Wavefront OBJ file of the C-alpha trace (Angstrom):
o trace
v 0.711 24.391 15.368
v 1.587 21.358 17.210
v 5.397 21.931 16.555
v 5.076 25.138 18.056
v 3.162 23.834 20.937
v 5.939 21.156 21.509
v 8.581 24.031 21.367
v 6.635 25.876 24.051
v 6.282 22.823 26.123
v 10.107 21.937 26.107
v 10.976 25.820 26.923
v 8.359 25.791 29.671
v 9.924 22.207 31.015
v 13.541 23.922 31.194
v 12.493 26.857 32.900
v 10.803 24.554 35.475
v 13.684 22.418 35.774
v 15.991 25.401 36.420
v 13.415 26.795 39.297
v 13.447 22.939 40.850
v 17.339 22.897 41.005
v 17.592 26.310 42.480
v 14.787 25.393 45.046
v 16.211 21.804 45.639
v 19.863 23.308 46.116
v 18.144 25.536 49.219
v 17.073 22.656 50.959
v 18.833 20.546 53.561
v 20.517 17.391 51.918
v 18.458 15.142 54.358
v 14.900 14.890 53.372
v 13.778 13.902 56.807
v 14.539 17.673 57.875
v 12.344 19.038 55.306
v 9.260 20.938 56.708
v 5.862 19.741 55.383
v 5.402 22.936 53.313
v 8.829 22.319 51.622
v 7.988 18.794 50.874
v 4.597 20.133 49.354
v 6.145 22.766 47.275
v 8.953 20.099 46.072
v 6.211 17.494 45.085
v 4.515 20.311 43.022
v 7.748 20.702 41.287
v 7.895 16.894 40.531
v 4.053 16.928 39.308
v 4.723 20.011 37.071
v 7.833 18.086 35.338
v 5.914 15.042 34.972
v 3.086 16.859 33.411
v 5.369 18.468 30.956
v 7.295 15.334 30.128
v 3.812 13.694 29.362
v 2.882 16.639 27.492
v 5.801 16.519 25.254
v 5.547 12.799 24.742
v 2.024 13.340 23.625
v 2.653 16.217 21.241
v 5.717 14.066 19.840
v 3.430 10.882 19.066
v 0.751 13.109 17.568
v 3.183 14.715 15.244
v 4.600 11.188 14.250
v 0.933 10.081 13.724
v 0.430 12.998 11.285
v 3.596 12.486 9.312
v 3.039 8.763 9.044
v -0.670 9.353 7.615
v 1.168 11.946 5.404
v 3.454 9.334 4.147
v 0.728 6.533 3.813
v -1.235 8.999 1.523
v 1.563 10.225 -0.748
v 2.883 6.417 -0.968
v 1.755 4.706 -4.009
v 2.689 1.224 -2.736
v 3.525 1.349 0.705
v 4.554 -2.448 0.582
v 6.873 -2.436 -2.501
v 10.534 -2.610 -1.564
v 10.147 -3.184 1.940
v 8.758 -6.510 2.319
v 9.595 -8.000 -1.159
v 7.094 -6.296 -3.157
v 3.305 -6.259 -3.724
v 3.022 -10.145 -3.764
v 4.811 -10.738 -0.599
v 3.814 -14.340 0.441
v 3.376 -13.994 3.932
v -0.045 -12.079 4.113
v -2.465 -14.769 3.592
v -5.082 -15.748 0.860
v -4.859 -15.688 -2.740
v -6.829 -12.699 -4.760
v -10.333 -13.756 -5.908
v -12.408 -12.577 -8.616
v -14.331 -9.203 -8.715
v -17.828 -9.628 -7.916
v -18.411 -7.179 -10.904
v -16.454 -9.035 -13.360
v -14.094 -6.102 -13.725
v -10.559 -6.094 -12.452
v -9.150 -9.132 -10.333
v -10.344 -8.342 -6.872
v -7.852 -6.639 -4.688
v -5.277 -5.731 -7.333
v -5.489 -2.023 -7.248
v -6.499 -0.981 -3.648
v -3.169 -0.864 -1.937
v -1.729 1.191 -4.879
v -3.849 4.195 -5.029
v -2.469 7.326 -3.292
v -5.248 7.716 -1.018
v -8.154 5.789 0.331
v -11.221 7.203 1.254
v -13.802 4.347 1.986
v -16.622 6.888 3.008
v -16.505 8.296 -0.408
v -16.872 5.110 -2.482
v -18.013 2.428 -0.174
v -18.993 0.039 -3.035
v -15.255 0.200 -4.521
v -14.174 -3.218 -6.088
v -11.075 -3.966 -3.819
v -9.866 -5.868 -1.082
v -9.641 -3.019 1.098
v -13.091 -1.876 0.104
v -14.554 -5.395 0.931
v -12.464 -5.358 4.559
v -13.718 -2.276 5.484
v -17.573 -3.334 4.343
v -16.932 -6.365 6.817
v -15.796 -3.882 9.599
v -18.784 -1.665 8.895
v -21.845 -4.106 8.189
v -20.061 -7.796 8.717
v -20.018 -10.871 6.491
v -23.363 -10.061 4.974
v -21.867 -6.880 3.205
v -19.416 -8.712 0.933
v -19.744 -11.429 -1.600
v -18.728 -14.937 -1.539
v -15.648 -14.302 -3.792
v -14.577 -11.283 -1.586
v -15.103 -13.417 1.756
v -12.807 -16.522 0.166
v -10.145 -13.938 -0.601
v -9.916 -12.580 2.867
v -10.741 -15.503 4.772
v -8.276 -16.897 7.447
v -10.057 -19.797 8.898
v -12.655 -22.372 7.694
v -15.663 -20.913 9.627
v -17.551 -20.188 6.574
v -20.229 -18.269 8.737
v -17.685 -15.483 9.617
v -14.444 -16.617 10.940
v -11.431 -14.525 11.199
v -10.277 -12.497 8.159
v -6.915 -11.640 6.972
v -6.445 -7.935 6.999
v -5.132 -6.245 3.721
v -1.706 -5.570 3.716
v -1.800 -1.805 4.072
v -3.698 -2.233 7.525
v -1.254 -4.552 8.630
v 1.666 -2.033 7.694
v -0.211 0.701 9.533
v -0.954 -1.404 12.284
v 2.830 -2.350 12.776
v 4.050 1.014 12.042
v 1.617 2.361 14.751
v 2.836 -0.353 17.218
v 6.454 0.579 16.536
v 5.551 4.239 17.335
v 3.308 3.186 20.436
v 6.147 0.865 21.959
v 9.395 2.306 22.481
v 10.983 -1.117 22.682
v 9.783 -2.044 19.266
v 11.429 1.179 17.780
v 14.868 0.404 19.519
v 14.894 -3.339 18.999
v 15.718 -5.454 16.214
v 12.677 -6.300 14.250
v 12.377 -9.386 12.238
v 9.083 -9.828 9.909
v 8.047 -13.507 9.994
v 5.908 -14.231 6.375
v 4.229 -17.504 7.843
v 4.576 -17.091 11.767
v 6.942 -19.893 11.795
v 10.118 -20.152 13.820
v 12.576 -17.635 12.934
v 15.455 -19.765 13.861
v 17.311 -16.857 15.551
v 19.140 -18.597 18.504
v 20.379 -16.752 21.580
v 23.872 -15.939 21.276
v 25.659 -17.181 24.661
v 28.799 -15.409 24.341
v 30.576 -12.729 21.669
v 33.741 -13.280 19.733
v 36.935 -12.046 20.600
v 38.577 -9.213 19.165
v 40.133 -9.558 15.789
v 44.151 -10.066 15.644
v 46.857 -8.415 13.735
v 48.767 -11.045 11.764
v 50.842 -11.561 8.788
v 49.420 -11.955 5.448
v 49.477 -15.575 5.436
v 48.336 -16.042 8.777
v 44.536 -16.483 9.992
v 44.824 -15.612 13.658
v 43.791 -18.203 16.411
v 40.752 -20.173 16.552
v 37.930 -18.538 18.654
v 35.021 -20.981 19.990
v 33.314 -17.932 21.675
v 30.253 -17.837 19.658
v 27.892 -20.288 21.027
v 24.065 -20.715 20.796
v 21.283 -21.162 23.014
v 18.282 -23.187 22.837
v 15.470 -20.782 22.694
v 14.170 -19.621 19.302
v 12.052 -16.666 18.155
v 8.606 -18.351 17.501
v 5.693 -15.988 17.123
v 2.825 -16.328 19.521
v -0.712 -15.494 19.189
v -2.126 -12.720 21.157
v -5.665 -11.783 20.758
v -7.454 -8.614 21.966
v -11.151 -7.488 21.919
v -11.992 -3.886 21.256
v -15.573 -2.114 21.092
v -16.286 0.780 18.933
v -19.647 2.559 18.921
v -21.957 2.052 16.121
v -22.777 5.393 15.801
v -19.038 6.351 15.228
v -18.385 3.344 13.261
v -21.219 4.414 10.794
v -20.951 8.341 10.747
v -17.132 9.150 11.764
v -15.342 10.558 8.932
v -12.530 8.028 9.298
v -12.484 4.796 7.540
v -13.805 1.817 9.321
v -10.182 0.447 9.413
v -8.898 3.278 10.924
v -11.106 3.345 13.929
v -10.512 -0.347 14.532
v -6.927 -0.279 13.947
v -6.486 2.658 16.644
v -8.205 0.586 19.104
v -6.194 -2.585 18.453
v -3.139 -0.416 18.766
v -3.954 0.701 22.181
v -5.003 -2.715 23.180
v -2.245 -4.710 21.654
v 0.314 -2.076 22.363
v -0.121 -2.548 26.428
v -0.037 -6.489 25.989
v 3.127 -6.360 24.072
v 5.041 -3.714 26.256
v 4.025 -5.650 29.453
v 5.495 -8.984 27.964
v 8.640 -7.386 26.446
v 9.359 -5.987 30.134
v 8.227 -8.979 32.593
v 7.126 -11.888 29.993
v 8.201 -15.374 31.233
v 8.920 -16.765 27.617
v 6.437 -19.373 27.868
v 3.979 -18.844 24.872
v 4.805 -15.339 25.182
v 8.099 -12.940 24.602
v 10.932 -13.580 27.207
v 11.081 -10.111 29.249
v 14.010 -7.981 29.884
v 13.435 -7.926 33.832
v 12.762 -11.751 33.798
v 15.817 -13.597 34.869
v 16.656 -16.452 32.453
v 19.798 -18.094 30.959
v 17.956 -17.957 27.603
v 17.767 -13.931 27.965
v 19.492 -12.018 30.955
v 20.897 -14.063 33.686
v 21.305 -12.780 37.243
v 24.988 -12.292 36.804
v 23.855 -8.857 34.862
v 21.963 -7.501 38.171
v 23.676 -4.652 39.946
v 23.004 -3.746 43.321
v 26.008 -1.488 44.241
v 25.189 0.771 47.167
v 21.708 0.510 46.918
v 19.569 0.118 50.000
v 16.512 -2.033 50.427
v 14.470 0.798 49.527
v 16.356 3.215 47.529
v 18.598 3.779 44.301
v 21.911 5.481 44.984
v 23.925 7.696 42.596
v 26.738 5.639 42.666
v 24.910 2.555 41.865
v 23.568 4.247 38.592
v 27.183 5.271 37.705
v 28.405 1.506 38.253
v 25.523 0.441 36.162
v 26.940 2.387 33.257
v 30.551 1.301 33.709
v 29.025 -2.280 33.856
v 28.171 -2.434 30.242
v 31.115 -2.574 27.657
v 31.523 0.666 25.700
v 30.602 -0.272 22.589
v 26.896 -1.185 23.956
v 26.640 1.592 26.457
v 27.046 4.429 23.643
v 23.806 3.145 22.126
v 22.230 2.132 25.565
v 18.941 3.717 27.218
v 17.467 3.414 30.682
v 14.179 2.170 31.262
v 12.184 3.095 34.356
v 9.045 3.455 36.078
v 7.778 7.019 36.801
v 8.252 6.733 40.441
v 12.109 5.712 39.878
v 12.520 9.075 37.789
v 10.976 11.100 40.377
v 13.364 9.773 42.926
v 16.520 10.219 40.364
v 15.998 13.698 39.785
v 16.982 14.262 43.416
v 20.141 12.515 42.922
v 23.798 13.965 42.618
v 27.067 13.092 41.857
v 30.306 13.651 43.974
v 30.693 17.102 42.157
v 27.206 18.108 43.018
v 25.937 17.742 39.450
v 22.445 16.337 39.082
v 22.205 12.859 37.203
v 19.183 13.875 35.455
v 19.565 16.515 32.845
v 17.146 18.354 30.735
v 17.679 17.949 27.066
v 18.554 20.859 25.055
v 17.027 22.067 21.730
v 14.669 19.347 21.418
v 16.950 16.621 22.846
v 15.691 13.934 25.038
v 16.240 14.044 28.732
v 19.091 12.176 29.885
v 20.384 10.358 33.204
v 24.242 10.272 33.161
v 24.082 11.772 29.507
v 21.892 9.037 28.104
v 18.255 8.950 27.228
v 15.794 7.269 29.433
v 12.292 5.870 28.577
v 9.366 5.630 31.200
v 7.261 2.424 31.109
v 4.156 1.834 33.494
v 5.219 -2.199 32.829
v 8.608 -1.509 34.202
v 8.992 -2.770 37.910
v 8.360 -0.088 40.400
v 8.099 -1.436 43.620
v 10.635 -0.163 45.780
v 11.361 -2.984 48.218
v 13.812 -5.144 49.511
v 15.248 -7.304 46.504
v 12.946 -6.243 43.660
v 14.142 -4.880 40.151
v 13.669 -1.150 39.729
v 15.440 -0.098 36.323
v 17.552 -1.337 33.219
v 20.306 -0.039 31.267
v 21.226 -1.360 27.829
v 21.491 -1.731 24.037
v 17.751 -2.626 22.954
v 19.016 -3.504 19.778
v 20.139 -6.749 21.080
v 16.188 -7.370 21.964
v 14.929 -9.483 18.906
v 11.204 -9.299 18.107
v 9.612 -11.596 15.511
v 6.390 -10.628 14.333
v 3.952 -12.566 12.011
v 2.859 -10.565 8.869
v -0.759 -11.771 9.039
v -3.102 -9.603 11.114
v -6.545 -11.565 11.541
v -9.850 -9.700 12.590
v -13.210 -10.990 13.674
v -16.568 -8.938 13.964
v -18.633 -9.690 16.536
v -22.275 -8.726 15.402
v -24.480 -9.549 18.081
v -22.523 -9.792 21.622
v -22.809 -6.020 22.338
v -25.842 -5.222 20.532
v -27.680 -3.954 23.835
v -24.938 -1.452 24.098
v -25.257 -0.185 20.403
v -21.393 -1.344 20.042
v -19.882 -3.769 17.818
v -17.100 -5.734 19.031
v -13.842 -6.751 17.089
v -11.072 -9.424 17.903
v -7.708 -8.543 16.573
v -5.148 -11.430 16.492
v -1.243 -10.627 15.962
v 1.358 -13.167 16.295
v 4.544 -11.894 18.209
v 7.681 -13.238 20.192
v 10.984 -11.264 21.561
v 13.824 -11.954 23.710
v 17.190 -10.463 24.760
v 20.003 -12.286 22.720
v 22.953 -10.558 24.331
v 22.967 -10.253 28.136
v 26.261 -8.235 27.965
v 24.480 -5.619 26.205
v 22.152 -4.920 29.476
v 22.450 -4.181 33.252
v 19.432 -4.485 35.508
v 19.169 -2.410 38.595
v 18.290 -4.303 41.758
v 17.691 -3.225 45.436
v 19.496 -4.547 48.172
v 18.067 -7.838 49.842
v 17.742 -6.056 53.365
l 1 2 3 4 5 6 7 8 9 10 11 12 13 14 15 16 17 18 19 20 21 22 23 24 25 26 27 28 29 30 31 32 33 34 35 36 37 38 39 40 41 42 43 44 45 46 47 48 49 50 51 52 53 54 55 56 57 58 59 60 61 62 63 64 65 66 67 68 69 70 71 72 73 74 75 76 77 78 79 80 81 82 83 84 85 86 87 88 89 90 91 92 93 94 95 96 97 98 99 100 101 102 103 104 105 106 107 108 109 110 111 112 113 114 115 116 117 118 119 120 121 122 123 124 125 126 127 128 129 130 131 132 133 134 135 136 137 138 139 140 141 142 143 144 145 146 147 148 149 150 151 152 153 154 155 156 157 158 159 160 161 162 163 164 165 166 167 168 169 170 171 172 173 174 175 176 177 178 179 180 181 182 183 184 185 186 187 188 189 190 191 192 193 194 195 196 197 198 199 200 201 202 203 204 205 206 207 208 209 210 211 212 213 214 215 216 217 218 219 220 221 222 223 224 225 226 227 228 229 230 231 232 233 234 235 236 237 238 239 240 241 242 243 244 245 246 247 248 249 250 251 252 253 254 255 256 257 258 259 260 261 262 263 264 265 266 267 268 269 270 271 272 273 274 275 276 277 278 279 280 281 282 283 284 285 286 287 288 289 290 291 292 293 294 295 296 297 298 299 300 301 302 303 304 305 306 307 308 309 310 311 312 313 314 315 316 317 318 319 320 321 322 323 324 325 326 327 328 329 330 331 332 333 334 335 336 337 338 339 340 341 342 343 344 345 346 347 348 349 350 351 352 353 354 355 356 357 358 359 360 361 362 363 364 365 366 367 368 369 370 371 372 373 374 375 376 377 378 379 380 381 382 383 384 385 386 387 388 389 390 391 392 393 394 395 396 397 398 399 400 401 402 403 404 405 406 407 408 409 410 411 412 413 414 415 416 417 418 419 420 421 422 423 424 425 426 427 428 429 430 431 432 433 434 435 436 437 438 439 440 441
């Protein structure tokens, strides 16, 4: 059903875009000559296209969520083979003893094909214990269970290590929620220590044709910067209605995870865009010799308040072909609205609708919209970026800690949860990027 809805939305977008172009082509090139009625109708087209793009993205995300849940429900051991097997050492506390004297506590939970806490809330696994903690707090789990999950020394209810499957689903959901994570190079850091991945200051020169016993000339072009990827803690507080927590068909962990993904996702995306690199990721739009310096800024023929078509073309050609063929655009929604109006010297629109489900493009490369991308169209400001995001590296600590706030929101009949995840990120090859900047005056 959702795939059919997606197809209809994509077809509707194509129809609306064709009507948009036809109407725009009949208007004067100088927008100052448009009448109020023409401007109003043009804005309605813009709003319709924005709405359809948003609907398409929501449907795609919903389809991805369903596919992800289906994969997890069919997977016997979702961690096996991807992070070194089930006993991967980066996920915290050792397995304790069963409170019922049966199998060792926590051994079988993550290997079962499906997990339905509601049908068996007294189950004897680490995952059951974690869900009981989320639902009723530390009083709902025994001392051995608490020791197995505990992340801190606060015996009255400190942060608890989330089970492996919870962490796996949280990180996968973040990858789907944040487009940079999906396109970047991601490194799991088991113990949240430094990754030891320095910045590449410069690339190697090309190889040389040489004789059999020759090795080519020496190349000293591969240098290393000073900043290392060191996951920094980020914590977010989420609220869940007690009624929903107790009566929803979803497992408690799913309710909490969904809220954490929303909160953590917004925080991460903002840092990946504009973070200053101090105890947080270094953003793409932050000028820095450790990331992307001002040497990669392109102003071209931009004015102090507008992007020009020629500048966007200059941006593409300022990035080497090896990077440009995998590069994407990043813009704020306002920038996309303006770019839809731009044409090249042959009268072709730079913005093109994707055919047969392909993404919409600008100069034949896909784009992503971020509300955290700078969108202030005033003198000297950044308004977009073009680059190969595989050269943005992200290090994520493989421990997620959760604390339940039992009494703080009792008057609102809600329960608070603090989720803690450790992340760092940075651009590692500035030549793979070009930032779009407006003229200074």
